[in-house]
N, C-alpha and C positions, 0 to 999 in steps of 0.2 A: 734046354739049350746046351749045346756042346761047348766045352771049354776050348778056348784057343790054345793051340800048342805052337810055340815058336817055330817058324819055318815049316809049319804043318808037319812037324816031326820028320822032315825029309832033308837030308844032307845036301842033295842036289839044289834045293831051293836056296839054302844058305850060300852055297858055293856060287850060284848064279849072281846073287846080289852083291856079295863081297867082291867078286871079279869085276862086276859092272862099276861099282864105286871106286875100286882100285884103278880101273882104266880111266875114269873121270879124274881121279887125283893125278895120275901120270900126265894127263892132257891139260892139267891146270884149269879144269872146268868147274871145280867146286868153289863157288864164290858166295859171299853173303849179300843180302839185299834183294835178291830176285828168287822167285820160286823155280821156274824153269823157262828158259828162253834161249833159242838158238843153240841148243846143245850144251848150255851151261846152266848151273843152278845151285841151289842150296843143298843141304843134306838130304831133305826129302826129295827134291827135284832130281838130283843125281841118282838117288836110289831107285826111284820109280820111272825116271825119264818123263815125268809129268809132275805137276804140283797138286796132289790130292791126298791129304792125310787119311781119308776114309778108306783108301786102298791098302793101307798097311795090314789090316786084319785079313783082307781078301788075298793079297799077294804073298805076304810074309808071315802071317799068323801072329802078328805083333799088334797089340791093342792100339787103337787110334790115339788114346790119351798119351801113350808113350811116344808115338810118332810126334805128337805136338810138343812133348817135353824135349825130345831130340832136337826138333826144329828151333824151339825157343832158346835152348842152350847154345846151339850152333850160332844163332844170330847175335847172342850177347857175349860170347866168350872171346878170348884173345884171338887175334888173327892167326897166330901160329898154331894154336890148339885147334882152331876151326878147320884147318886144312886137312887134318887127319881124323877129326872127330867122327865123321860118318863111317869110316872104315873101322875105327876102334869100337864104335857102338855096335855095328853089325857083328864083328868078330867076337865081342864079349858075350853075346847072347847064346846060350846053350840050346842046341836043337831039341825041340820037344818040351821046353820049359813052359810053365804056366806063369806068364809075366804079370798077371793080375795080382799075384802074391807079393809083388814088390810095391804096389800102389800105396798102401797104407804106410809102410816104412819110409818110402820116399816123401810122401806128404808130411809125415811127422818130422822128418829131417828138415824139410823146407820151412815148416812153421816154427820149429824150435830154433833153427838158425836165424830166422827173422827176429826172434826175441833177443838174440845175442848181438845183432848187427845194427840196431837202431837205438836211439836215445829214448828209453821207456819213461824216464822222468819227464822229458819234454812232451812226449806223446803218450800219456797214460791210456787214452781211449783206444789207441792202436794196440797197445799191450793187451787190453781186455778183449779186443776183437780177435786177436790171435790166440789167446789162451782158451777161449771157448771151443773153437774147432779142434785144438789139440786134445781136449778132453773127449770130444766126440770120436776122433780118429783112434784114440787109445782104448776105446771100449771093446769089449769082447764080441759084441754083435755088429762089428764093422760089416757094412754092406747093406744094412737095412735102409729102406727108402727115407726114413725119418731124418737121418743125419747127412745123407749124401749131398744134397744141395747146399746145405750150410757149410759143409767142409769144402766143397768145390769153390764156393764163393770166397771163403777165407783164403784158400790157396791162391786164387787169382789175385786177391788183394795183397797177399804177401809177396807176390812175384817181383815187385819193384825192389825188394831188398835182396834179391838173389845175387849171390856171387857165383857167376855162371861156371867158371872153371871148377870150383869146388863141387858144385852140383853135378857137373858132368862126371867127375871122378866118382861121386857117390852112385850115380846111375850105373856106371861101369861095374863098380863093386857089387851092387845088388843083382844086376843081371847075370854076372859071372857066377854068383852063388845060387841062383834060382835053378831048381831042378824040376 
C-alpha cells in the first residue's frame, strides 16, 4: 500500500484548498454546527464543499483520522479560533509529508493531557483506563493490529477531557514539523 503524502506532494493541490477555504473565510461561510449546507459549513465542509471526511485522503492526501481531528477541534474550540482554524490547519501541513507519523504523538499528547485535566483521585478507574493505552501507544511496535483498537477506544473515551484550543495548537505544531 502506498503511503499518503500530504497534498499528494503537489503544491497546486495545497494552493487550491487554501484558496478555497480563505474565500469561505472572507465570505463568512465558515460556521460551526453544520457540515455543509447552502454554501456554508464547518472546517471539513468548506474545505471539500461537501461533508465527507473520507475524501480527505482522496482529494488532499490527508488521512481521514486527521480530518476527523480537525473537525472535532473546530466544533469544540473558541468561536474566534474556529474562524481561522481551517486555514491555519491547511497552511501548517507541509506538502508531501507523511501525516501518519504524527498519529502516535498526538494520541499520546491527548491521553497524557487527559490525566492532567481530571480528578484522578475521584475517578481512579478512568485513570487506569487511560494509562493502559498510553503504554500501548508508547510501544516500539506501534501500528500492530493488537493494540490499535484498544488505543482508538481509549482516545475516544478521553475526548471529553480535551481542551480543544490546546489540541489545535499541538496539531499545528506536529504537522508543521512533519516531513
